[in-house]
C-alpha positions in Angstrom: 22.8 7.5 -5.0 20.0 4.9 -6.0 17.4 5.3 -8.2 14.0 4.4 -7.4 11.0 4.4 -9.1 7.2 4.5 -7.2 3.8 3.5 -9.4 0.7 5.1 -8.4 -2.2 2.8 -8.8 -6.5 3.8 -8.9 -8.3 0.7 -8.8 -5.4 -1.7 -9.1 -4.3 -0.2 -12.4 -0.8 2.3 -12.9 -1.6 5.7 -12.9 1.3 7.1 -12.6 5.2 6.5 -12.3 8.0 9.1 -11.2 11.8 8.2 -10.9 13.7 9.5 -7.6 17.1 8.8 -5.7 17.7 7.9 -2.7 21.0 6.6 -0.6 19.5 3.4 0.3 16.1 1.5 0.3 15.1 3.0 4.3 15.3 6.3 2.6 13.3 5.4 -0.3 10.9 3.9 1.3 10.2 7.1 4.0 10.4 9.4 0.3 8.2 7.3 -1.0 5.8 7.4 1.8 5.6 11.0 1.9 5.0 11.1 -2.0 2.4 9.3 -1.9 0.8 11.1 0.7 1.0 14.2 -1.0 -1.1 12.2 -4.0 -2.9 10.4 -2.2 -6.3 12.4 -2.4 -5.9 11.2 -6.1 -4.0 7.5 -5.6 -5.3 4.3 -3.9 -1.9 2.6 -3.0 1.5 2.8 -4.4 4.7 0.2 -4.7 8.2 0.9 -5.1 11.1 -0.4 -7.1 14.6 -0.3 -7.7 15.4 -1.6 -11.2 13.7 -4.8 -11.6 13.9 -5.3 -7.5 10.1 -4.8 -5.4 10.8 -3.0 -2.3 8.0 -3.5 0.2 6.5 -0.4 1.3 3.2 -0.1 2.5 1.5 3.6 3.2 1.4 4.6 6.6 -2.0 3.4 8.0 -2.5 5.6 11.2 -0.8 8.8 10.5 0.5 10.7 7.6 3.8 10.7 6.2 5.7 13.6 7.0 8.4 15.6 5.5 9.7 16.5 9.2 10.0 12.7 9.5 12.9 12.8 6.8 16.5 14.5 7.4 17.2 17.1 5.4 18.5 15.8 2.1 15.5 13.8 1.9 12.7 16.3 2.3 15.0 18.1 -0.9 14.6 15.4 -2.7 10.9 14.6 -1.4 10.0 18.2 -2.1 11.7 18.3 -5.8 9.5 15.0 -6.7 6.7 16.4 -4.9 7.0 19.6 -7.6 8.0 17.6 -10.5 4.8 15.6 -10.1 2.9 18.7 -9.2 3.7 20.2 -12.6 2.9 16.7 -14.7 -0.5 16.1 -13.6 -1.6 20.1 -13.7 
């Protein structure tokens, strides 16, 4: 597992961040899209990083990112991370 960090943006400024782990870039992008979708009511965009390396990841444009799109292990990681974000913003 590799550590990743997602930054949530409002008006071009960082308004939150969250660390999570994933098996690789593809999994991290999928998880980040689900996390962004869960927070899209309060943030406008996101960036994904692995250490000092920016990982290009755009939010899904015409469909929501869904937990159903993730394998079971990644679903668990996304849910745990969503719960952390929820507790931090509540």
